[in-house]
LOSEVO-476388 format. One record per residue: x, z, y of N, C-alpha, C in turn; residue in one letter. Coordinates in steps of 0.1 Angstrom, whole numbers, padded with zeros to 4 digits, always signed. Example, Ala and Ser with C-alpha at 12.3 -4.5 7.8 and 13.67 -1.06 7.14 Angstrom:
% LOSEVO-476388
+0132+0078-0057+0123+0078-0045+0132+0078-0033A/+0128+0071-0022+0137+0071-0011+0129+0079+0000S/
//
This chain:
% LOSEVO-476388
+1061+0941+1121+1052+0948+1112+1059+0954+1100S/+1053+0965+1095+1060+0971+1083+1061+0962+1071P/+1071+0963+1063+1072+0954+1052+1062+0958+1041P/+1058+0948+1034+1048+0950+1023+1055+0958+1012R/+1047+0967+1006+1053+0975+0995+1051+0969+0982S/+1061+0968+0974+1059+0962+0960+1055+0973+0950P/+1052+0985+0955+1049+0996+0946+1034+0996+0942K/+1031+1002+0932+1017+1004+0927+1013+1018+0928F/+1001+1021+0932+0997+1035+0933+0986+1038+0923Y/+0987+1049+0917+0977+1053+0907+0975+1068+0908K/+0963+1072+0910+0959+1086+0910+0966+1094+0922G/+0969+1087+0933+0975+1093+0944+0990+1093+0943G/+0996+1088+0932+1010+1088+0930+1016+1073+0932Q/+1027+1072+0938+1033+1059+0940+1041+1056+0927F/+1039+1044+0921+1046+1041+0908+1054+1028+0911I/+1067+1029+0911+1075+1017+0913+1072+1006+0903P/+1074+0993+0907+1073+0982+0898+1059+0978+0894G/+1049+0983+0901+1035+0980+0897+1030+0966+0901G/+1017+0965+0903+1012+0951+0906+1000+0952+0915G/+0993+0941+0915+0981+0939+0923+0968+0944+0916R/+0958+0947+0924+0945+0950+0918+0939+0937+0913A/+0930+0937+0903+0925+0925+0898+0917+0917+0909P/+0918+0904+0909+0911+0896+0919+0896+0895+0914K/+0887+0893+0924+0873+0892+0921+0867+0905+0917G/+0870+0916+0925+0865+0929+0922+0852+0932+0928S/+0844+0921+0930+0830+0923+0935+0828+0920+0949G/+0838+0917+0957+0837+0914+0971+0836+0899+0973D/+0824+0893+0975+0822+0879+0976+0831+0873+0987K/+0833+0880+0998+0842+0875+1008+0856+0872+1004E/+0860+0880+0993+0874+0878+0988+0875+0868+0977E/+0864+0862+0973+0864+0853+0962+0868+0839+0968E/+0880+0836+0967+0885+0823+0971+0897+0819+0963D/+0903+0807+0966+0913+0802+0957+0927+0809+0959D/+0929+0816+0970+0941+0823+0973+0940+0837+0968E/+0951+0841+0962+0952+0855+0957+0956+0864+0969E/+0948+0875+0971+0951+0884+0982+0961+0895+0978E/+0968+0900+0987+0977+0911+0985+0970+0924+0986D/+0965+0929+0974+0958+0941+0973+0966+0951+0965I/+0967+0963+0970+0975+0973+0963+0967+0986+0962V/+0967+0992+0950+0960+1005+0948+0968+1016+0954K/+0962+1024+0962+0968+1036+0968+0958+1048+0966V/+0961+1056+0956+0952+1066+0952+0939+1060+0947G/+0928+1064+0953+0915+1058+0949+0911+1046+0957R/+0919+1042+0966+0917+1031+0975+0924+1018+0971F/+0918+1007+0975+0924+0994+0973+0927+0989+0987E/+0940+0988+0991+0944+0984+1004+0947+0969+1004V/+0941+0961+1013+0943+0947+1014+0953+0944+1025N/+0965+0940+1021+0975+0938+1031+0973+0925+1038F/+0964+0916+1034+0961+0904+1041+0950+0905+1051D/+0944+0917+1052+0933+0920+1062+0938+0930+1072R/+0945+0926+1082+0950+0935+1092+0938+0936+1102V/+0934+0949+1104+0923+0951+1114+0928+0953+1128L/+0941+0957+1129+0947+0959+1142+0961+0964+1140G/+0969+0963+1151+0983+0967+1150+0988+0972+1164S/+0997+0980+1163+1003+0986+1176+1018+0986+1175G/+1024+0994+1183+1038+0995+1184+1044+1002+1172G/+1037+1010+1165+1042+1018+1154+1036+1016+1141F/+1025+1010+1140+1018+1009+1127+1008+0997+1127T/+1003+0995+1115+0992+0985+1113+0980+0993+1107Q/+0968+0988+1110+0956+0993+1104+0951+0982+1095V/+0949+0985+1082+0945+0975+1072+0931+0978+1066L/+0925+0968+1061+0912+0970+1055+0914+0976+1041R/+0906+0986+1037+0907+0992+1024+0893+0995+1019A/+0891+0997+1006+0878+1001+1000+0880+1011+0990V/+0871+1021+0990+0871+1031+0979+0860+1027+0970D/+0864+1022+0958+0854+1017+0948+0848+1028+0940R/+0854+1041+0941+0848+1052+0934+0836+1057+0940T/+0834+1054+0953+0822+1058+0960+0810+1049+0956A/+0798+1053+0957+0786+1045+0954+0777+1046+0965S/+0775+1035+0972+0781+1022+0971+0796+1022+0975P/+0804+1012+0973+0818+1011+0977+0819+1014+0992P/+0829+1022+0996+0831+1026+1010+0842+1018+1016L/+0840+1010+1026+0850+1003+1033+0856+1012+1044Y/+0869+1013+1044+0876+1022+1054+0888+1015+1060V/+0894+1021+1070+0906+1016+1076+0918+1024+1070A/+0928+1016+1067+0940+1023+1061+0951+1022+1071A/+0956+1033+1076+0967+1033+1086+0980+1036+1078K/+0990+1028+1080+1002+1029+1072+1013+1034+1082R/+1021+1044+1078+1032+1048+1087+1040+1058+1080G/+1048+1066+1088+1057+1076+1082+1049+1088+1078T/+1053+1094+1067+1046+1105+1061+1045+1117+1071A/+1056+1119+1078+1056+1130+1088+1046+1128+1099E/+1045+1116+1105+1035+1114+1116+1021+1114+1111E/+1019+1108+1099+1005+1107+1094+1000+1120+1088L/+1009+1129+1083+1006+1142+1079+1000+1150+1090R/+1007+1149+1102+1003+1157+1114+0989+1152+1118K/+0988+1139+1118+0975+1133+1122+0963+1137+1113E/+0966+1138+1100+0956+1142+1090+0952+1157+1093A/+0962+1165+1095+0959+1179+1098+0951+1181+1110Q/+0954+1173+1121+0946+1174+1133+0932+1169+1131T/+0930+1158+1123+0917+1153+1120+0909+1163+1112L/+0915+1171+1103+0908+1181+1096+0903+1192+1105K/+0911+1195+1115+0907+1206+1125+0895+1202+1133L/+0893+1189+1136+0882+1185+1144+0871+1177+1136V/+0871+1179+1123+0862+1172+1114+0848+1176+1118A/+0839+1166+1118+0825+1168+1121+0821+1165+1135G/+0831+1164+1144+0828+1161+1158+0823+1147+1159H/+0812+1145+1166+0805+1131+1167+0814+1120+1173P/+0824+1124+1181+0832+1114+1188+0845+1111+1181A/+0848+1118+1169+0861+1116+1162+0858+1110+1149I/+0866+1100+1146+0865+1093+1133+0868+1102+1121I/+0861+1100+1110+0863+1109+1099+0875+1106+1090G/+0881+1116+1084+0893+1114+1075+0887+1113+1061L/+0891+1102+1054+0886+1100+1040+0897+1102+1030H/+0910+1102+1034+0921+1104+1025+0934+1103+1031G/+0944+1109+1024+0958+1109+1028+0966+1108+1016F/+0975+1098+1014+0983+1096+1003+0997+1094+1007V/+1006+1102+1002+1020+1102+1006+1030+1097+0995E/+1040+1090+0999+1051+1086+0990+1062+1095+0993D/+1066+1103+0983+1077+1113+0986+1091+1107+0987P/+1093+1095+0982+1107+1090+0982+1111+1084+0995D/+1105+1073+1000+1109+1068+1013+1103+1074+1025P/+1093+1083+1024+1087+1090+1035+1076+1081+1041G/+1070+1073+1033+1059+1064+1038+1045+1071+1033E/+1035+1068+1041+1022+1074+1037+1011+1064+1042A/+0998+1067+1037+0986+1060+1042+0976+1071+1046F/+0969+1068+1057+0958+1076+1062+0946+1068+1061L/+0935+1073+1055+0923+1065+1053+0912+1071+1062F/+0907+1062+1071+0897+1066+1081+0884+1059+1080L/
//
């Protein structure tokens, strides 16, 4: 599985040396004694402790967009910027098709070539 990132994301930009999102951000299911590994990525909060699925090349993580009203829970796909940029472009071309999942965001880290796709 991909290594966890110690970076903090703000406004779509990756900021080295950042930290976690505040615990107890309104999700009762997350209110427990253990601190969860939540990282801000743009407008999304990605929960690295909630893996929704994984494959040979990437993991799909639980994420939430708290700027939406009500909060929007989405899947966060983490991978290389090059691969996910192509996937985001393809999803934009087929947007609105009833059998294709919708694209909610794409955030790229320019330094190591890592990115997140929000579906």
